[in-house]
C-alpha atoms as one frame of an Amber mdcrd trajectory, in Angstrom:
protein
  35.949 100.750 106.269  33.816  97.806 105.265  30.048  97.630 105.637  28.045
  94.479 105.175  24.436  93.792 105.866  20.896  94.374 104.792  19.980  97.786
 103.437  17.340  97.962 106.178  20.144  97.820 108.766  22.017 100.811 107.349
  19.787 102.793 104.990  21.149 103.724 101.580  20.879 107.466 102.206  22.961
 107.190 105.373  25.598 105.132 103.553  25.884 107.706 100.761  26.072 110.536
 103.308  28.797 108.762 105.294  30.885 108.159 102.173  30.410 111.779 101.092
  31.169 113.334 104.489  34.294 111.254 104.969  35.342 111.860 101.346  35.954
 108.151 100.801  36.994 106.532  97.539  36.080 103.015  96.514  33.324 100.814
  95.203  29.967 100.311  96.896  28.645  96.944  95.742  24.907  96.436  96.085
  23.488  92.941  95.644  19.875  91.883  95.549  18.128  88.789  94.226  21.269
  87.548  92.515  21.841  90.882  90.778  24.678  93.274  91.482  25.383  96.929
  90.871  28.477  98.988  91.609  28.625 102.633  92.614  32.142 104.038  92.339
  33.161 106.925  94.595  36.160 109.248  94.299  36.748 111.538  97.270  33.156
 111.226  98.413  31.622 111.961  95.027  29.929 109.418  92.770  32.135 109.021
  89.715  30.347 106.114  88.061  27.340 103.898  88.630  26.690 100.684  86.753
  23.047  99.574  86.688  22.234  95.876  87.056  21.691  95.255  83.354  24.925
  96.950  82.266  27.006  94.705  84.505  25.665  91.680  82.688  26.660  92.969
  79.252  30.095  92.769  77.710  32.193  95.883  77.301  32.033  97.034  73.646
  35.598  98.386  73.786  36.925  95.034  74.996  34.942  93.139  72.387  36.303
  95.412  69.643  39.876  94.859  70.869  39.375  91.079  70.752  37.702  91.217
  67.319  40.638  93.272  66.003  42.938  90.582  67.445  44.800  93.154  69.500
  44.165  91.205  72.727  43.127  87.646  73.439  39.954  86.697  75.271  42.102
  85.618  78.253  43.898  88.971  78.321  40.552  90.764  78.153  39.186  88.733
  81.064  42.280  89.551  83.122  41.930  93.244  82.260  38.208  93.204  83.098
  38.984  91.702  86.514  41.492  94.500  87.199  39.007  97.055  85.840  36.326
  95.833  88.263  38.741  96.086  91.202  39.937  99.597  90.413  38.545 103.006
  89.590  40.218 102.895  86.173  38.334 102.424  82.942  39.097  99.434  80.737
  41.214 101.455  78.314  43.492 102.612  81.161  43.849  99.061  82.470  44.783
  97.702  79.021  47.329 100.506  78.659  48.775  99.835  82.138  49.080  96.133
  81.312  50.993  97.055  78.119  48.410  95.225  76.027  47.421  98.253  73.940
  49.095 101.489  72.933  47.481 104.923  73.037  47.218 104.836  69.237  45.447
 101.473  69.259  43.017 102.710  71.903  42.229 105.800  69.815  41.634 103.671
  66.704  39.229 101.392  68.585  37.365 104.392  70.019  37.145 105.929  66.541
  35.664 102.650  65.276  33.071 102.575  68.059
């Protein structure tokens, strides 16, 4: 199911209700005035919401991995693209891509 249009055409409450009632999973992307926010749903429930200003900032975990020279900037950008397309957090994506081990992820999280 894909919805596109002005919020006036659909109504945000109705969109949230539809997603909840149909127990949908995915990402609701909301754009306004050049800004974007994502609301991530899992089985009709909101699992994560990223406010406008957080989407503009870099991920501290990714920055720490680059600073520790565990991943390159290019690898991080590739992982961030996959992270934005999926419901997985960045750590899971880096693990799935075989760029970091569980131990390395724990060390970075301990540092942060």
